C-alpha positions as CSV (number, residue, x, y, z in Angstrom):
1,M,23.2,3.3,-64.6
2,G,21.9,6.8,-64.0
3,E,22.3,6.2,-60.3
4,N,26.0,5.3,-60.6
5,K,26.5,8.6,-62.5
6,H,24.8,10.5,-59.7
7,I,27.1,8.8,-57.1
8,E,30.2,9.6,-59.2
9,E,29.1,13.3,-59.3
10,L,28.6,13.3,-55.5
11,D,32.0,11.7,-55.0
12,A,33.7,14.3,-57.3
13,F,32.0,17.1,-55.4
14,A,33.1,15.7,-52.0
15,K,36.7,15.4,-53.2
16,K,36.7,18.9,-54.5
17,Y,35.2,20.3,-51.2
18,I,37.8,18.4,-49.1
19,K,40.7,19.8,-51.2
20,E,39.3,23.4,-50.9
21,A,38.6,23.2,-47.1
22,D,41.3,24.6,-44.9
23,Q,42.7,22.3,-42.2
24,E,41.8,23.5,-38.8
25,V,44.6,23.7,-36.2
26,P,43.7,23.9,-32.6
27,S,45.4,26.5,-30.4
28,L,48.4,25.6,-28.2
29,N,46.5,25.5,-25.0
30,F,43.4,23.8,-26.4
31,T,43.6,20.7,-24.2
32,S,44.3,22.6,-21.0
33,S,41.4,25.0,-21.6
34,I,39.0,22.0,-22.2
35,M,40.3,20.3,-19.0
36,D,39.7,23.6,-17.1
37,V,36.2,23.8,-18.3
38,I,35.6,20.1,-17.3
39,A,37.1,20.7,-13.9
40,E,34.8,23.7,-13.3
41,T,31.7,21.9,-14.2
42,Q,32.6,19.0,-12.0
43,N,33.3,21.3,-9.0
44,K,30.1,23.3,-9.5
45,K,26.9,22.2,-7.7
46,V,24.6,21.8,-10.6
47,F,21.5,21.0,-8.5
48,K,21.0,21.7,-4.9
49,P,17.8,20.1,-3.6
50,N,15.8,22.1,-1.1
51,P,13.5,20.3,1.3
52,L,9.7,20.7,0.7
53,I,9.2,21.0,4.5
54,S,11.7,23.0,6.5
55,I,13.0,22.1,9.9
56,K,10.6,24.6,11.6
57,G,7.8,23.0,9.7
58,W,8.7,19.5,10.9
59,I,9.0,20.8,14.5
60,L,5.6,22.4,14.2
61,L,4.1,19.3,12.7
62,F,5.6,17.0,15.4
63,S,4.5,19.3,18.2
64,L,1.0,19.5,16.8
65,L,0.9,15.7,16.6
66,T,2.1,15.4,20.2
67,V,-0.5,17.9,21.4
68,C,-3.2,16.0,19.6
69,I,-2.1,12.7,21.1
70,L,-1.9,14.2,24.6
71,Y,-5.3,15.8,24.2
72,V,-7.0,12.6,23.1
73,S,-5.4,10.7,26.0
74,K,-6.0,13.2,28.8
75,G,-8.4,15.9,27.5
76,K,-12.2,16.1,27.7
77,S,-14.6,15.2,25.0
78,I,-15.2,17.7,22.2
79,F,-18.9,17.6,23.0
80,E,-18.1,18.7,26.6
81,T,-15.7,21.4,25.6
82,W,-17.8,23.2,23.0
83,K,-21.0,23.9,24.8
84,L,-23.1,26.5,23.1
85,P,-25.3,28.8,25.1
86,E,-29.0,28.1,25.1
87,K,-29.9,31.0,22.8
88,Y,-27.6,29.7,20.1
89,K,-29.1,26.2,20.1
90,Y,-31.0,25.1,17.0
91,T,-33.0,22.1,16.0
92,P,-31.1,20.2,13.3
93,I,-32.9,19.0,10.2
94,F,-31.1,15.6,10.2
95,E,-30.5,13.8,13.5
96,F,-27.2,12.0,13.7
97,P,-26.8,9.3,16.4
98,D,-24.0,9.9,18.9
99,L,-21.5,7.7,17.1
100,F,-18.4,9.0,18.9
101,K,-19.9,9.4,22.3
102,N,-19.0,5.9,23.5
103,I,-15.6,5.6,21.8
104,S,-12.7,5.4,24.2
105,V,-9.0,4.8,23.3
106,S,-6.9,2.7,25.6
107,N,-3.4,3.8,26.8
108,T,-1.9,0.8,24.9
109,M,-3.3,2.0,21.7
110,L,-2.0,5.5,22.3
111,T,1.4,4.2,23.1
112,A,1.4,2.1,20.0
113,C,0.4,5.0,17.8
114,F,3.1,7.2,19.4
115,F,5.8,4.7,18.7
116,F,4.6,4.0,15.2
117,T,4.7,7.7,14.4
118,L,8.1,8.0,16.0
119,L,9.4,5.1,13.9
120,I,7.9,6.6,10.7
121,F,9.8,9.9,11.4
122,I,13.1,8.0,12.0
123,Q,12.6,6.0,8.8
124,M,11.9,9.2,6.9
125,Y,15.1,10.7,8.3
126,L,17.2,7.6,7.4
127,F,15.8,7.5,3.8
128,K,16.5,11.2,3.3
129,T,20.2,10.8,4.4
130,R,20.6,7.8,2.2
131,F,19.2,9.4,-0.9
132,D,21.2,12.6,-0.2
133,E,24.4,10.5,-0.1
134,K,23.5,8.8,-3.3
135,L,22.6,12.0,-5.1
136,N,25.8,13.8,-3.9
137,S,28.2,10.9,-4.8
């Protein structure tokens, strides 16, 4: 019973508050001003993604990869290129066997690696354009 009395008091307070509150009337151009704000926010670019690696970076990376592939296919061995003078020779504590001395890479393997890398770059470009289209639409 005490609960019902409390509910009745709250109901009376709400009715009194509603009677005393002034009715708000929007301005004459309220709808048009809201529509202008909505149109501005739709026309704005909220987020412009910037690439992590610039075009110059991709060109540098691609040229470095090309130089490495050409060097491996046509260049001399690293052991032949970097000969130290006799006075700078030292005796190593640990002797490592010549693991990479007898490794040779065939031209077929180099061609396959080149085309595989080329296809990866093409795929990255296609994915980027597709995701850009989805983000912008």
